Every structure is written in structure tokens, then in C-alpha cells.
N, CA, C and O atoms as CSV, one atom per row, in Angstrom:
chain,resi,resn,atom,element,x,y,z
A,1,UNK,N,N,1.805,2.158,11.405
A,1,UNK,CA,C,1.110,3.057,10.526
A,1,UNK,C,C,0.375,4.094,11.352
A,1,UNK,O,O,-0.131,3.786,12.432
A,2,UNK,N,N,0.315,5.298,10.863
A,2,UNK,CA,C,-0.300,6.375,11.623
A,2,UNK,C,C,-1.785,6.492,11.324
A,2,UNK,O,O,-2.287,5.966,10.331
A,3,UNK,N,N,-2.474,7.201,12.217
A,3,UNK,CA,C,-3.903,7.435,11.994
A,3,UNK,C,C,-4.121,8.255,10.732
A,3,UNK,O,O,-5.129,8.090,10.045
A,4,UNK,N,N,-3.179,9.134,10.430
A,4,UNK,CA,C,-3.296,9.956,9.228
A,4,UNK,C,C,-3.305,9.116,7.965
A,4,UNK,O,O,-4.054,9.408,7.032
A,5,UNK,N,N,-2.477,8.069,7.919
A,5,UNK,CA,C,-2.443,7.190,6.751
A,5,UNK,C,C,-3.743,6.426,6.608
A,5,UNK,O,O,-4.251,6.265,5.498
A,6,UNK,N,N,-4.290,5.952,7.725
A,6,UNK,CA,C,-5.566,5.241,7.679
A,6,UNK,C,C,-6.666,6.175,7.219
A,6,UNK,O,O,-7.498,5.795,6.394
A,7,UNK,N,N,-6.682,7.384,7.736
A,7,UNK,CA,C,-7.688,8.367,7.332
A,7,UNK,C,C,-7.550,8.677,5.845
A,7,UNK,O,O,-8.548,8.827,5.141
A,8,UNK,N,N,-6.302,8.773,5.370
A,8,UNK,CA,C,-6.070,9.031,3.949
A,8,UNK,C,C,-6.610,7.893,3.097
A,8,UNK,O,O,-7.260,8.136,2.080
A,9,UNK,N,N,-6.349,6.650,3.502
A,9,UNK,CA,C,-6.833,5.485,2.752
A,9,UNK,C,C,-8.356,5.468,2.703
A,9,UNK,O,O,-8.942,5.203,1.654
A,10,UNK,N,N,-8.993,5.750,3.828
A,10,UNK,CA,C,-10.461,5.782,3.856
A,10,UNK,C,C,-10.992,6.913,2.995
A,10,UNK,O,O,-11.997,6.744,2.303
A,11,UNK,N,N,-10.330,8.065,3.028
A,11,UNK,CA,C,-10.751,9.199,2.201
A,11,UNK,C,C,-10.579,8.871,0.717
A,11,UNK,O,O,-11.424,9.232,-0.103
A,12,UNK,N,N,-9.484,8.188,0.372
A,12,UNK,CA,C,-9.250,7.804,-1.015
A,12,UNK,C,C,-10.347,6.873,-1.503
A,12,UNK,O,O,-10.842,7.029,-2.620
A,13,UNK,N,N,-10.730,5.910,-0.681
A,13,UNK,CA,C,-11.821,5.007,-1.058
A,13,UNK,C,C,-13.117,5.774,-1.249
A,13,UNK,O,O,-13.889,5.471,-2.158
A,14,UNK,N,N,-13.364,6.757,-0.407
A,14,UNK,CA,C,-14.602,7.530,-0.497
A,14,UNK,C,C,-14.650,8.366,-1.774
A,14,UNK,O,O,-15.714,8.517,-2.373
A,15,UNK,N,N,-13.513,8.908,-2.193
A,15,UNK,CA,C,-13.492,9.767,-3.366
A,15,UNK,C,C,-13.506,8.989,-4.670
A,15,UNK,O,O,-13.746,9.576,-5.725
A,16,UNK,N,N,-13.257,7.686,-4.631
A,16,UNK,CA,C,-13.269,6.891,-5.857
A,16,UNK,C,C,-14.645,6.309,-6.146
A,16,UNK,O,O,-14.794,5.514,-7.074
A,17,UNK,N,N,-15.645,6.691,-5.373
A,17,UNK,CA,C,-16.983,6.195,-5.607
A,17,UNK,C,C,-17.210,4.829,-4.996
A,17,UNK,O,O,-18.220,4.183,-5.278
A,18,UNK,N,N,-16.296,4.387,-4.174
A,18,UNK,CA,C,-16.425,3.072,-3.560
A,18,UNK,C,C,-17.338,3.138,-2.349
A,18,UNK,O,O,-17.566,4.206,-1.780
A,19,UNK,N,N,-17.849,1.996,-1.971
A,19,UNK,CA,C,-18.685,1.916,-0.781
A,19,UNK,C,C,-17.801,2.059,0.454
A,19,UNK,O,O,-16.578,2.147,0.343
A,20,UNK,N,N,-18.423,2.081,1.625
A,20,UNK,CA,C,-17.718,2.269,2.883
A,20,UNK,C,C,-16.691,1.170,3.121
A,20,UNK,O,O,-16.884,0.026,2.712
A,21,UNK,N,N,-15.599,1.530,3.786
A,21,UNK,CA,C,-14.558,0.571,4.142
A,21,UNK,C,C,-14.412,0.567,5.657
A,21,UNK,O,O,-14.610,1.585,6.320
A,22,UNK,N,N,-14.062,-0.594,6.187
A,22,UNK,CA,C,-13.829,-0.690,7.620
A,22,UNK,C,C,-12.542,-1.442,7.863
A,22,UNK,O,O,-12.114,-2.257,7.045
A,23,UNK,N,N,-11.927,-1.156,9.002
A,23,UNK,CA,C,-10.663,-1.790,9.370
A,23,UNK,C,C,-10.949,-3.131,10.035
A,23,UNK,O,O,-11.874,-3.252,10.838
A,24,UNK,N,N,-10.150,-4.134,9.693
A,24,UNK,CA,C,-10.315,-5.470,10.239
A,24,UNK,C,C,-9.077,-5.820,11.062
A,24,UNK,O,O,-7.951,-5.637,10.602
A,25,UNK,N,N,-9.285,-6.318,12.264
A,25,UNK,CA,C,-8.175,-6.732,13.133
A,25,UNK,C,C,-7.860,-8.208,12.901
A,25,UNK,O,O,-8.743,-8.971,12.509
A,26,UNK,N,N,-6.597,-8.626,13.143
A,26,UNK,CA,C,-6.233,-10.037,12.945
A,26,UNK,C,C,-7.123,-10.968,13.766
A,26,UNK,O,O,-7.376,-10.730,14.947
A,27,UNK,N,N,-7.594,-12.037,13.113
A,27,UNK,CA,C,-8.417,-13.030,13.798
A,27,UNK,C,C,-9.887,-12.676,13.935
A,27,UNK,O,O,-10.696,-13.540,14.274
A,28,UNK,N,N,-10.252,-11.424,13.678
A,28,UNK,CA,C,-11.666,-11.026,13.753
A,28,UNK,C,C,-12.341,-11.257,12.414
A,28,UNK,O,O,-11.769,-10.946,11.369
A,29,UNK,N,N,-13.536,-11.792,12.432
A,29,UNK,CA,C,-14.271,-12.039,11.211
A,29,UNK,C,C,-15.091,-10.845,10.769
A,29,UNK,O,O,-15.431,-9.976,11.572
A,30,UNK,N,N,-15.404,-10.810,9.494
A,30,UNK,CA,C,-16.237,-9.762,8.904
A,30,UNK,C,C,-17.197,-10.442,7.937
A,30,UNK,O,O,-16.760,-11.205,7.075
A,31,UNK,N,N,-18.493,-10.182,8.062
A,31,UNK,CA,C,-19.490,-10.778,7.169
A,31,UNK,C,C,-19.401,-10.184,5.774
A,31,UNK,O,O,-19.168,-8.988,5.603
A,32,UNK,N,N,-19.591,-11.040,4.785
A,32,UNK,CA,C,-19.602,-10.635,3.376
A,32,UNK,C,C,-20.980,-10.930,2.811
A,32,UNK,O,O,-21.522,-12.018,3.005
A,33,UNK,N,N,-21.544,-9.953,2.110
A,33,UNK,CA,C,-22.781,-10.159,1.364
A,33,UNK,C,C,-22.533,-9.560,-0.010
A,33,UNK,O,O,-22.492,-8.340,-0.172
A,34,UNK,N,N,-22.370,-10.424,-0.989
A,34,UNK,CA,C,-22.003,-9.998,-2.341
A,34,UNK,C,C,-22.976,-10.627,-3.330
A,34,UNK,O,O,-22.859,-11.801,-3.681
A,35,UNK,N,N,-23.934,-9.826,-3.771
A,35,UNK,CA,C,-24.977,-10.297,-4.674
A,35,UNK,C,C,-25.690,-11.477,-4.028
A,35,UNK,O,O,-26.252,-11.319,-2.944
A,36,UNK,N,N,-25.690,-12.641,-4.644
A,36,UNK,CA,C,-26.387,-13.810,-4.083
A,36,UNK,C,C,-25.493,-14.664,-3.187
A,36,UNK,O,O,-25.914,-15.734,-2.747
A,37,UNK,N,N,-24.280,-14.220,-2.912
A,37,UNK,CA,C,-23.330,-14.959,-2.084
A,37,UNK,C,C,-23.182,-14.307,-0.712
A,37,UNK,O,O,-23.216,-13.083,-0.587
A,38,UNK,N,N,-23.018,-15.133,0.301
A,38,UNK,CA,C,-22.767,-14.649,1.664
A,38,UNK,C,C,-21.617,-15.460,2.246
A,38,UNK,O,O,-21.346,-16.580,1.812
A,39,UNK,N,N,-20.950,-14.880,3.228
A,39,UNK,CA,C,-19.845,-15.586,3.856
A,39,UNK,C,C,-19.134,-14.720,4.866
A,39,UNK,O,O,-19.714,-13.808,5.455
A,40,UNK,N,N,-17.853,-15.027,5.055
A,40,UNK,CA,C,-17.044,-14.297,6.035
A,40,UNK,C,C,-15.608,-14.186,5.544
A,40,UNK,O,O,-15.136,-14.996,4.747
A,41,UNK,N,N,-14.927,-13.159,6.043
A,41,UNK,CA,C,-13.512,-12.961,5.748
A,41,UNK,C,C,-12.795,-12.692,7.063
A,41,UNK,O,O,-13.335,-12.030,7.950
A,42,UNK,N,N,-11.577,-13.207,7.183
A,42,UNK,CA,C,-10.714,-12.924,8.334
A,42,UNK,C,C,-9.269,-13.015,7.863
A,42,UNK,O,O,-9.004,-13.471,6.750
A,43,UNK,N,N,-8.333,-12.585,8.706
A,43,UNK,CA,C,-6.928,-12.750,8.345
A,43,UNK,C,C,-6.088,-13.027,9.582
A,43,UNK,O,O,-6.463,-12.702,10.709
A,44,UNK,N,N,-4.940,-13.638,9.327
A,44,UNK,CA,C,-3.928,-13.866,10.354
A,44,UNK,C,C,-2.609,-13.324,9.830
A,44,UNK,O,O,-2.426,-13.177,8.622
A,45,UNK,N,N,-1.699,-13.029,10.736
A,45,UNK,CA,C,-0.376,-12.544,10.353
A,45,UNK,C,C,0.569,-13.740,10.341
A,45,UNK,O,O,0.731,-14.418,11.355
A,46,UNK,N,N,1.198,-14.000,9.180
A,46,UNK,CA,C,2.112,-15.138,9.120
A,46,UNK,C,C,3.492,-14.753,9.631
A,46,UNK,O,O,3.755,-13.581,9.903
A,47,UNK,N,N,4.373,-15.741,9.762
A,47,UNK,CA,C,5.700,-15.513,10.366
A,47,UNK,C,C,6.556,-14.530,9.569
A,47,UNK,O,O,7.465,-13.917,10.129
A,48,UNK,N,N,6.283,-14.370,8.271
A,48,UNK,CA,C,7.049,-13.438,7.441
A,48,UNK,C,C,6.439,-12.042,7.401
A,48,UNK,O,O,6.946,-11.165,6.702
A,49,UNK,N,N,5.348,-11.829,8.148
A,49,UNK,CA,C,4.701,-10.517,8.182
A,49,UNK,C,C,3.604,-10.341,7.153
A,49,UNK,O,O,2.970,-9.286,7.107
A,50,UNK,N,N,3.363,-11.357,6.320
A,50,UNK,CA,C,2.266,-11.285,5.361
A,50,UNK,C,C,0.939,-11.455,6.073
A,50,UNK,O,O,0.870,-12.093,7.123
A,51,UNK,N,N,-0.100,-10.894,5.514
A,51,UNK,CA,C,-1.442,-11.050,6.059
A,51,UNK,C,C,-2.151,-12.117,5.222
A,51,UNK,O,O,-2.487,-11.885,4.061
A,52,UNK,N,N,-2.375,-13.291,5.826
A,52,UNK,CA,C,-3.077,-14.351,5.113
A,52,UNK,C,C,-4.578,-14.120,5.261
A,52,UNK,O,O,-5.152,-14.289,6.337
A,53,UNK,N,N,-5.192,-13.731,4.151
A,53,UNK,CA,C,-6.614,-13.407,4.118
A,53,UNK,C,C,-7.380,-14.646,3.651
A,53,UNK,O,O,-7.014,-15.278,2.661
A,54,UNK,N,N,-8.447,-14.983,4.378
A,54,UNK,CA,C,-9.287,-16.131,4.032
A,54,UNK,C,C,-10.724,-15.637,3.908
A,54,UNK,O,O,-11.283,-15.079,4.852
A,55,UNK,N,N,-11.313,-15.848,2.734
A,55,UNK,CA,C,-12.721,-15.499,2.501
A,55,UNK,C,C,-13.450,-16.767,2.083
A,55,UNK,O,O,-13.037,-17.448,1.144
A,56,UNK,N,N,-14.529,-17.079,2.778
A,56,UNK,CA,C,-15.340,-18.252,2.468
A,56,UNK,C,C,-16.745,-17.776,2.135
A,56,UNK,O,O,-17.349,-17.010,2.886
A,57,UNK,N,N,-17.265,-18.247,0.981
A,57,UNK,CA,C,-18.571,-17.775,0.522
A,57,UNK,C,C,-19.378,-18.921,-0.068
A,57,UNK,O,O,-18.816,-19.899,-0.561
A,58,UNK,N,N,-20.701,-18.794,-0.013
A,58,UNK,CA,C,-21.611,-19.750,-0.637
A,58,UNK,C,C,-22.881,-19.019,-1.055
A,58,UNK,O,O,-23.192,-17.944,-0.541
A,59,UNK,N,N,-23.606,-19.614,-1.992
A,59,UNK,CA,C,-24.847,-18.990,-2.457
A,59,UNK,C,C,-26.075,-19.563,-1.762
A,59,UNK,O,O,-27.202,-19.257,-2.155
A,60,UNK,N,N,-25.879,-20.381,-0.745
A,60,UNK,CA,C,-26.979,-20.935,0.031
A,60,UNK,C,C,-26.463,-22.007,0.977
A,60,UNK,O,O,-25.336,-22.481,0.836
A,61,UNK,N,N,-27.292,-22.387,1.941
A,61,UNK,CA,C,-26.851,-23.348,2.956
A,61,UNK,C,C,-26.695,-24.759,2.393
A,61,UNK,O,O,-25.984,-25.575,2.979
A,62,UNK,N,N,-27.342,-25.060,1.275
A,62,UNK,CA,C,-27.262,-26.392,0.671
A,62,UNK,C,C,-26.163,-26.494,-0.390
A,62,UNK,O,O,-26.000,-27.544,-1.012
A,63,UNK,N,N,-25.421,-25.428,-0.596
A,63,UNK,CA,C,-24.414,-25.370,-1.653
A,63,UNK,C,C,-23.016,-25.456,-1.049
A,63,UNK,O,O,-22.751,-24.888,0.010
A,64,UNK,N,N,-22.125,-26.173,-1.734
A,64,UNK,CA,C,-20.730,-26.272,-1.303
A,64,UNK,C,C,-20.103,-24.875,-1.315
A,64,UNK,O,O,-20.151,-24.196,-2.341
A,65,UNK,N,N,-19.514,-24.429,-0.192
A,65,UNK,CA,C,-18.883,-23.102,-0.179
A,65,UNK,C,C,-17.573,-23.106,-0.974
A,65,UNK,O,O,-16.984,-24.155,-1.238
A,66,UNK,N,N,-17.146,-21.915,-1.341
A,66,UNK,CA,C,-15.831,-21.753,-1.965
A,66,UNK,C,C,-14.983,-20.893,-1.045
A,66,UNK,O,O,-15.504,-20.053,-0.311
A,67,UNK,N,N,-13.677,-21.105,-1.090
A,67,UNK,CA,C,-12.755,-20.377,-0.210
A,67,UNK,C,C,-11.668,-19.740,-1.059
A,67,UNK,O,O,-11.099,-20.370,-1.950
A,68,UNK,N,N,-11.390,-18.468,-0.759
A,68,UNK,CA,C,-10.295,-17.730,-1.374
A,68,UNK,C,C,-9.245,-17.509,-0.299
A,68,UNK,O,O,-9.573,-17.063,0.801
A,69,UNK,N,N,-7.981,-17.815,-0.599
A,69,UNK,CA,C,-6.893,-17.594,0.352
A,69,UNK,C,C,-5.793,-16.841,-0.386
A,69,UNK,O,O,-5.354,-17.256,-1.459
A,70,UNK,N,N,-5.357,-15.733,0.199
A,70,UNK,CA,C,-4.309,-14.925,-0.412
A,70,UNK,C,C,-3.482,-14.267,0.684
A,70,UNK,O,O,-4.032,-13.810,1.686
A,71,UNK,N,N,-2.173,-14.215,0.504
A,71,UNK,CA,C,-1.300,-13.527,1.450
A,71,UNK,C,C,-0.947,-12.167,0.867
A,71,UNK,O,O,-0.367,-12.074,-0.215
A,72,UNK,N,N,-1.307,-11.106,1.601
A,72,UNK,CA,C,-1.102,-9.747,1.121
A,72,UNK,C,C,0.085,-9.082,1.816
A,72,UNK,O,O,0.230,-9.158,3.036
A,73,UNK,N,N,0.924,-8.434,1.024
A,73,UNK,CA,C,1.998,-7.580,1.525
A,73,UNK,C,C,1.465,-6.151,1.540
A,73,UNK,O,O,0.420,-5.880,0.948
A,74,UNK,N,N,2.172,-5.226,2.211
A,74,UNK,CA,C,1.713,-3.834,2.207
A,74,UNK,C,C,1.516,-3.319,0.777
A,74,UNK,O,O,2.345,-3.548,-0.104
A,75,UNK,N,N,0.399,-2.620,0.573
A,75,UNK,CA,C,0.101,-2.043,-0.734
A,75,UNK,C,C,-0.635,-2.976,-1.686
A,75,UNK,O,O,-0.991,-2.565,-2.790
A,76,UNK,N,N,-0.872,-4.224,-1.285
A,76,UNK,CA,C,-1.577,-5.156,-2.163
A,76,UNK,C,C,-3.061,-5.203,-1.826
A,76,UNK,O,O,-3.481,-4.804,-0.740
A,77,UNK,N,N,-3.849,-5.700,-2.781
A,77,UNK,CA,C,-5.290,-5.810,-2.591
A,77,UNK,C,C,-5.797,-7.096,-3.220
A,77,UNK,O,O,-5.161,-7.680,-4.098
A,78,UNK,N,N,-6.955,-7.517,-2.748
A,78,UNK,CA,C,-7.643,-8.698,-3.253
A,78,UNK,C,C,-9.062,-8.275,-3.590
A,78,UNK,O,O,-9.734,-7.636,-2.779
A,79,UNK,N,N,-9.522,-8.631,-4.788
A,79,UNK,CA,C,-10.882,-8.305,-5.196
A,79,UNK,C,C,-11.624,-9.601,-5.499
A,79,UNK,O,O,-11.148,-10.439,-6.264
A,80,UNK,N,N,-12.788,-9.752,-4.893
A,80,UNK,CA,C,-13.693,-10.850,-5.207
A,80,UNK,C,C,-14.834,-10.214,-5.980
A,80,UNK,O,O,-15.477,-9.281,-5.497
A,81,UNK,N,N,-15.086,-10.720,-7.189
A,81,UNK,CA,C,-16.024,-10.076,-8.089
A,81,UNK,C,C,-17.084,-11.062,-8.567
A,81,UNK,O,O,-16.774,-12.202,-8.913
A,82,UNK,N,N,-18.335,-10.612,-8.582
A,82,UNK,CA,C,-19.444,-11.419,-9.098
A,82,UNK,C,C,-19.965,-10.721,-10.352
A,82,UNK,O,O,-20.472,-9.602,-10.269
A,83,UNK,N,N,-19.845,-11.367,-11.511
A,83,UNK,CA,C,-20.358,-10.761,-12.741
A,83,UNK,C,C,-21.877,-10.628,-12.687
A,83,UNK,O,O,-22.565,-11.387,-12.004
A,84,UNK,N,N,-22.368,-9.663,-13.411
A,84,UNK,CA,C,-23.808,-9.427,-13.503
A,84,UNK,C,C,-24.262,-9.707,-14.934
A,84,UNK,O,O,-23.509,-10.285,-15.718
A,85,UNK,N,N,-25.452,-9.315,-15.272
A,85,UNK,CA,C,-25.969,-9.485,-16.629
A,85,UNK,C,C,-25.102,-8.717,-17.620
A,85,UNK,O,O,-24.439,-7.746,-17.256
A,86,UNK,N,N,-25.114,-9.162,-18.877
A,86,UNK,CA,C,-24.332,-8.517,-19.921
A,86,UNK,C,C,-24.601,-7.016,-19.936
A,86,UNK,O,O,-25.752,-6.580,-19.943
A,87,UNK,N,N,-23.533,-6.240,-19.941
A,87,UNK,CA,C,-23.657,-4.788,-19.965
A,87,UNK,C,C,-23.809,-4.144,-18.602
A,87,UNK,O,O,-23.839,-2.918,-18.498
A,88,UNK,N,N,-23.906,-4.956,-17.549
A,88,UNK,CA,C,-24.062,-4.432,-16.198
A,88,UNK,C,C,-22.735,-4.518,-15.451
A,88,UNK,O,O,-21.955,-5.440,-15.693
A,89,UNK,N,N,-22.464,-3.581,-14.554
A,89,UNK,CA,C,-21.217,-3.620,-13.791
A,89,UNK,C,C,-21.218,-4.791,-12.812
A,89,UNK,O,O,-22.267,-5.233,-12.344
A,90,UNK,N,N,-20.025,-5.275,-12.519
A,90,UNK,CA,C,-19.879,-6.374,-11.563
A,90,UNK,C,C,-20.104,-5.882,-10.135
A,90,UNK,O,O,-20.000,-4.688,-9.855
A,91,UNK,N,N,-20.411,-6.814,-9.243
A,91,UNK,CA,C,-20.497,-6.531,-7.812
A,91,UNK,C,C,-19.157,-6.961,-7.213
A,91,UNK,O,O,-18.780,-8.127,-7.324
A,92,UNK,N,N,-18.440,-6.040,-6.583
A,92,UNK,CA,C,-17.082,-6.287,-6.109
A,92,UNK,C,C,-16.951,-6.109,-4.609
A,92,UNK,O,O,-17.560,-5.218,-4.018
A,93,UNK,N,N,-16.148,-6.970,-4.003
A,93,UNK,CA,C,-15.782,-6.879,-2.591
A,93,UNK,C,C,-14.271,-6.785,-2.570
A,93,UNK,O,O,-13.595,-7.654,-3.120
A,94,UNK,N,N,-13.719,-5.740,-1.943
A,94,UNK,CA,C,-12.279,-5.493,-2.004
A,94,UNK,C,C,-11.657,-5.501,-0.613
A,94,UNK,O,O,-12.211,-4.949,0.338
A,95,UNK,N,N,-10.491,-6.143,-0.516
A,95,UNK,CA,C,-9.720,-6.200,0.718
A,95,UNK,C,C,-8.368,-5.565,0.408
A,95,UNK,O,O,-7.664,-6.000,-0.503
A,96,UNK,N,N,-8.009,-4.528,1.175
A,96,UNK,CA,C,-6.825,-3.723,0.886
A,96,UNK,C,C,-5.887,-3.741,2.085
A,96,UNK,O,O,-6.313,-3.496,3.213
A,97,UNK,N,N,-4.613,-4.031,1.845
A,97,UNK,CA,C,-3.626,-3.908,2.915
A,97,UNK,C,C,-2.890,-2.592,2.714
A,97,UNK,O,O,-2.212,-2.390,1.707
A,98,UNK,N,N,-3.034,-1.711,3.679
A,98,UNK,CA,C,-2.377,-0.400,3.662
A,98,UNK,C,C,-1.426,-0.352,4.847
A,98,UNK,O,O,-1.826,0.017,5.951
A,99,UNK,N,N,-0.172,-0.721,4.627
A,99,UNK,CA,C,0.802,-0.794,5.720
A,99,UNK,C,C,0.422,-1.902,6.673
A,99,UNK,O,O,0.350,-3.068,6.284
A,100,UNK,N,N,0.175,-1.538,7.937
A,100,UNK,CA,C,-0.202,-2.513,8.957
A,100,UNK,C,C,-1.721,-2.629,9.131
A,100,UNK,O,O,-2.194,-3.299,10.049
A,101,UNK,N,N,-2.465,-1.986,8.262
A,101,UNK,CA,C,-3.927,-1.962,8.381
A,101,UNK,C,C,-4.539,-2.759,7.230
A,101,UNK,O,O,-4.105,-2.648,6.084
A,102,UNK,N,N,-5.554,-3.564,7.553
A,102,UNK,CA,C,-6.310,-4.265,6.523
A,102,UNK,C,C,-7.694,-3.637,6.464
A,102,UNK,O,O,-8.424,-3.621,7.455
A,103,UNK,N,N,-8.047,-3.117,5.287
A,103,UNK,CA,C,-9.337,-2.469,5.082
A,103,UNK,C,C,-10.227,-3.386,4.268
A,103,UNK,O,O,-9.793,-3.975,3.278
A,104,UNK,N,N,-11.465,-3.499,4.690
A,104,UNK,CA,C,-12.457,-4.291,3.991
A,104,UNK,C,C,-13.462,-3.320,3.397
A,104,UNK,O,O,-14.181,-2.630,4.119
A,105,UNK,N,N,-13.503,-3.277,2.080
A,105,UNK,CA,C,-14.421,-2.379,1.388
A,105,UNK,C,C,-15.709,-3.119,1.134
A,105,UNK,O,O,-15.709,-4.195,0.537
A,106,UNK,N,N,-16.793,-2.555,1.580
A,106,UNK,CA,C,-18.095,-3.186,1.399
A,106,UNK,C,C,-18.394,-3.353,-0.087
A,106,UNK,O,O,-17.922,-2.570,-0.912
A,107,UNK,N,N,-19.172,-4.365,-0.423
A,107,UNK,CA,C,-19.508,-4.610,-1.831
A,107,UNK,C,C,-20.053,-3.371,-2.510
A,107,UNK,O,O,-20.828,-2.601,-1.942
A,108,UNK,N,N,-19.618,-3.212,-3.743
A,108,UNK,CA,C,-20.047,-2.052,-4.523
A,108,UNK,C,C,-20.178,-2.452,-5.973
A,108,UNK,O,O,-19.804,-3.555,-6.372
A,109,UNK,N,N,-20.705,-1.550,-6.739
A,109,UNK,CA,C,-20.777,-1.729,-8.179
A,109,UNK,C,C,-19.615,-0.965,-8.775
A,109,UNK,O,O,-19.408,0.204,-8.451
A,110,UNK,N,N,-18.852,-1.612,-9.645
A,110,UNK,CA,C,-17.676,-1.004,-10.239
A,110,UNK,C,C,-18.068,-0.221,-11.481
A,110,UNK,O,O,-18.491,-0.793,-12.486
A,111,UNK,N,N,-17.920,1.095,-11.397
A,111,UNK,CA,C,-18.288,1.942,-12.527
A,111,UNK,C,C,-17.335,1.751,-13.698
A,111,UNK,O,O,-17.754,1.876,-14.849
A,112,UNK,N,N,-16.080,1.454,-13.441
A,112,UNK,CA,C,-15.099,1.261,-14.506
A,112,UNK,C,C,-15.515,0.091,-15.392
A,112,UNK,O,O,-15.395,0.177,-16.614
A,113,UNK,N,N,-16.005,-1.009,-14.799
A,113,UNK,CA,C,-16.451,-2.149,-15.592
A,113,UNK,C,C,-17.561,-1.749,-16.550
A,113,UNK,O,O,-17.590,-2.201,-17.694
A,114,UNK,N,N,-18.476,-0.900,-16.085
A,114,UNK,CA,C,-19.580,-0.459,-16.911
A,114,UNK,C,C,-19.063,0.351,-18.098
A,114,UNK,O,O,-19.528,0.164,-19.223
A,115,UNK,N,N,-18.102,1.251,-17.858
A,115,UNK,CA,C,-17.532,2.051,-18.921
A,115,UNK,C,C,-16.804,1.159,-19.924
A,115,UNK,O,O,-16.971,1.329,-21.132
A,116,UNK,N,N,-15.999,0.211,-19.441
A,116,UNK,CA,C,-15.264,-0.698,-20.313
A,116,UNK,C,C,-16.201,-1.541,-21.146
A,116,UNK,O,O,-15.985,-1.710,-22.347
A,117,UNK,N,N,-17.242,-2.074,-20.524
A,117,UNK,CA,C,-18.212,-2.900,-21.225
A,117,UNK,C,C,-18.928,-2.084,-22.290
A,117,UNK,O,O,-19.143,-2.569,-23.401
A,118,UNK,N,N,-19.299,-0.848,-21.966
A,118,UNK,CA,C,-19.979,0.003,-22.933
A,118,UNK,C,C,-19.081,0.283,-24.129
A,118,UNK,O,O,-19.553,0.311,-25.266
A,119,UNK,N,N,-17.802,0.487,-23.886
A,119,UNK,CA,C,-16.860,0.766,-24.980
A,119,UNK,C,C,-16.737,-0.445,-25.893
A,119,UNK,O,O,-16.618,-0.297,-27.110
A,120,UNK,N,N,-16.764,-1.643,-25.315
A,120,UNK,CA,C,-16.664,-2.857,-26.115
A,120,UNK,C,C,-17.918,-3.067,-26.980
A,120,UNK,O,O,-17.833,-3.520,-28.121
A,121,UNK,N,N,-19.057,-2.733,-26.419
A,121,UNK,CA,C,-20.321,-2.917,-27.163
A,121,UNK,C,C,-20.378,-1.981,-28.355
A,121,UNK,O,O,-20.886,-2.361,-29.410
A,122,UNK,N,N,-19.862,-0.753,-28.210
A,122,UNK,CA,C,-19.940,0.230,-29.275
A,122,UNK,C,C,-18.979,-0.080,-30.408
A,122,UNK,O,O,-19.196,0.375,-31.531
A,123,UNK,N,N,-17.923,-0.843,-30.149
A,123,UNK,CA,C,-16.925,-1.125,-31.210
A,123,UNK,C,C,-17.358,-2.135,-32.166
A,123,UNK,O,O,-16.621,-2.461,-33.096
């Protein structure tokens, strides 16, 4: 994948109102802080070329953690979402595979959820 494609992906994330995204290398960890949950995400490349993404999160040191595992092909994404109070947008953490690059989008508030929720309340 070229630098131009990576720059395009980062620019696309910036124009959609999303929080900052960073590139993650295989085997390197990235800290996650999503609302009241904290943890880490990393990925490995499997024999078929898929990126096996592993995210482990917990809401405290005394709580059993949960783990998300997903194998991403080029163009696929994984979203971990924490619902908020009724009528409030969710807090989302997004992992995007763009060709040979894995982008980790920092947690953000999803404006689309807020619009959808508002439309449901008015009906």
C-alpha cells in the first residue's frame, strides 16, 4: 500500500468527524480507553493474510476482562461500542484495515447514532 492511500484513509477519517487515527504495526499493542473501559488492542498476520485483531477490555482491575477477536480482510472494520444514556450517542472505538495498513481510530462519539436515536424518539 502506498503512502498516498494511507494519507487518504486518514484524511477520510478526519472529514467524517471522527477522532484521530493511528497506524498499528503487527504485534505492537495500543491502549484503549473507551468510556469506563480500558484495555489494549494488537494484531497478528495469519497464514492466509488476514489480520487477527485482539482487543481485551475491562471496567476495573477487580472485574473479569472481555476479549474481542476478529480476523479482518482488506476493507473491513471492527467497531467496539459502549452505549450511553438514552438519547445520547454511543462511545465507539474503530479498527480499520485499509490494504496492508491497520488503523486504530481513537474513541469518539458517533453523531449518526444521535441522529438515528432522535428520529426514533420523534416518531
